[in-house]
Residue frames relative to the residue before (quaternion, step in Angstrom):
aa qw qx qy qz dx dy dz
M 1.0000 0.0000 0.0000 0.0000 0.00 0.00 0.00
V 0.6291 -0.5621 0.3900 0.3690 3.54 -1.16 0.65
K 0.6534 0.5262 -0.3291 0.4335 3.60 0.85 -0.91
D 0.6575 0.5104 -0.3102 0.4593 3.58 0.97 -0.82
K 0.6433 0.5201 -0.3211 0.4611 3.57 1.03 -0.75
I 0.6284 0.5225 -0.3365 0.4679 3.59 1.02 -0.75
V 0.6750 0.4901 -0.2953 0.4658 3.58 0.82 -1.01
L 0.6622 0.5182 -0.3077 0.4453 3.59 0.84 -0.96
E 0.7010 0.4617 -0.2769 0.4677 3.58 0.81 -0.97
R 0.6284 0.5287 -0.3330 0.4633 3.59 1.00 -0.78
Q 0.6985 0.4604 -0.2709 0.4761 3.58 0.86 -0.94
R 0.6183 0.5561 -0.3396 0.4395 3.58 1.02 -0.78
K 0.7376 0.3972 -0.2115 0.5035 3.55 1.07 -0.76
G 0.4850 -0.7094 0.4090 0.3071 3.56 1.28 0.11
I 0.4519 0.6728 -0.4516 0.3732 3.55 1.11 0.72
S 0.3755 -0.7088 0.5466 0.2405 3.58 -0.90 0.89
A 0.6490 -0.4962 0.3925 0.4224 3.56 -1.26 0.25
N 0.6231 0.5369 -0.3378 0.4576 3.59 1.05 -0.72
E 0.6624 0.5002 -0.3041 0.4674 3.56 0.95 -0.88
L 0.6372 0.5164 -0.3287 0.4683 3.57 0.97 -0.81
A 0.6254 0.5371 -0.3338 0.4572 3.55 0.97 -0.83
D 0.6626 0.4976 -0.3017 0.4716 3.60 0.92 -0.90
L 0.6746 0.5086 -0.2943 0.4469 3.57 0.88 -0.96
A 0.7376 0.4116 -0.2140 0.4907 3.57 1.05 -0.83
G 0.4331 -0.7033 0.4620 0.3229 3.58 1.24 -0.22
L 0.5373 0.5857 -0.4073 0.4498 3.55 1.14 0.73
T 0.5499 -0.5833 0.4620 0.3793 3.56 -1.27 0.05
K 0.6153 -0.5256 0.4293 0.4010 3.55 -1.25 0.40
A 0.6190 0.5531 -0.3398 0.4421 3.58 1.04 -0.76
A 0.6419 0.5170 -0.3266 0.4627 3.59 0.99 -0.80
I 0.6486 0.5050 -0.3212 0.4702 3.59 0.90 -0.90
S 0.6489 0.5226 -0.3135 0.4556 3.58 0.92 -0.87
R 0.6522 0.5071 -0.3179 0.4652 3.60 0.93 -0.88
Y 0.6915 0.4750 -0.2899 0.4606 3.59 0.89 -0.89
E 0.6721 0.4895 -0.3072 0.4629 3.59 0.98 -0.78
N 0.7270 0.3941 -0.2340 0.5113 3.57 1.15 -0.53
S 0.4378 -0.7434 0.4100 0.2959 3.57 1.33 0.26
V 0.2685 0.7506 -0.5542 0.2397 3.56 0.98 0.76
F 0.7906 0.1212 -0.0444 0.5986 3.56 1.12 -0.74
L 0.5096 -0.5821 0.5213 0.3601 3.53 -1.24 0.44
I 0.3924 -0.7180 0.5253 0.2334 3.56 -1.07 0.71
P 0.3880 -0.7018 0.5410 0.2534 3.61 -0.67 1.02
A 0.6203 -0.5933 0.3695 0.3559 3.58 -1.02 0.81
D 0.6630 0.5093 -0.3280 0.4399 3.61 0.91 -0.81
L 0.6713 0.4724 -0.3027 0.4843 3.59 1.06 -0.67
L 0.6049 0.5311 -0.3522 0.4774 3.58 1.09 -0.64
K 0.6133 0.5390 -0.3387 0.4675 3.58 1.06 -0.71
R 0.6516 0.5065 -0.3149 0.4688 3.60 0.96 -0.82
I 0.6422 0.5070 -0.3172 0.4794 3.58 1.03 -0.79
A 0.6475 0.5128 -0.3144 0.4680 3.58 0.92 -0.89
D 0.6520 0.5071 -0.3107 0.4703 3.58 0.94 -0.87
A 0.6507 0.5212 -0.3144 0.4538 3.59 0.96 -0.87
L 0.7108 0.4150 -0.2407 0.5144 3.57 1.11 -0.70
E 0.3710 -0.7429 0.4646 0.3076 3.56 1.37 -0.06
C 0.4440 0.6512 -0.4674 0.4005 3.52 0.95 1.00
D 0.5384 -0.5871 0.4931 0.3497 3.51 -1.23 0.48
F 0.5502 -0.6314 0.4369 0.3282 3.58 -0.86 0.98
D 0.6573 0.5384 -0.3124 0.4249 3.57 0.91 -0.92
S 0.5860 0.5922 -0.3799 0.4019 3.59 1.13 -0.55
F 0.6651 0.4995 -0.3075 0.4621 3.57 1.15 -0.50
V 0.7500 0.3682 -0.2112 0.5073 3.57 1.13 -0.47
S 0.6396 0.4874 -0.3395 0.4880 3.59 1.27 0.00
E 0.6239 -0.5560 0.4014 0.3747 3.55 -1.28 0.20
N 0.7674 0.3175 -0.1629 0.5327 3.60 1.15 -0.55
P 0.1815 -0.8170 0.5374 0.1037 3.61 0.04 1.23
K 0.0833 -0.7842 0.6146 0.0199 3.53 -1.06 0.84
C 0.1245 0.7989 -0.5717 0.1392 3.57 0.58 1.15
C 0.1120 0.7929 -0.5935 0.0810 3.49 -0.98 0.80
M 0.2399 0.7340 -0.6077 0.1857 3.52 -0.67 1.15
L 0.4571 -0.6817 0.5013 0.2740 3.52 -0.98 0.83
S 0.5597 -0.6107 0.4440 0.3415 3.55 -1.02 0.77
S 0.6188 0.5520 -0.3521 0.4340 3.58 1.05 -0.70
E 0.6314 0.5215 -0.3345 0.4664 3.58 1.06 -0.64
I 0.6144 0.5210 -0.3392 0.4859 3.59 1.02 -0.75
S 0.6552 0.5110 -0.3163 0.4578 3.60 0.88 -0.90
R 0.6423 0.5223 -0.3221 0.4592 3.59 0.94 -0.83
R 0.6729 0.4897 -0.2976 0.4679 3.58 0.92 -0.87
R 0.6083 0.5417 -0.3517 0.4613 3.60 1.07 -0.70
L 0.6514 0.5140 -0.3124 0.4624 3.58 0.95 -0.86
L 0.6455 0.5261 -0.3230 0.4497 3.56 0.92 -0.86
I 0.6584 0.4984 -0.3107 0.4707 3.58 0.95 -0.85
S 0.6698 0.4927 -0.3181 0.4554 3.60 0.88 -0.85
W 0.6414 0.5150 -0.3262 0.4657 3.60 1.04 -0.64
Q 0.6579 0.5254 -0.3078 0.4432 3.58 1.06 -0.69
K 0.6244 0.5659 -0.3407 0.4169 3.59 1.18 -0.47
């Protein structure tokens, strides 16, 4: 399921729900709703989440996810967000 792929990839990369929300330009509440399947995820928002996780959008909607992002890139993006605040 899409929600499971989001949670798995977020946790695999060591990103909190708050950080994912910041990276994707969404609220923590939105990320929580999508990860808990309270709401269906609109394609444009799923794209933002995939981009924030540096994953291919198709990996979230296909049976074989192929997410790949270096931890150093995640760290760099975290720094950029903290500097912008």
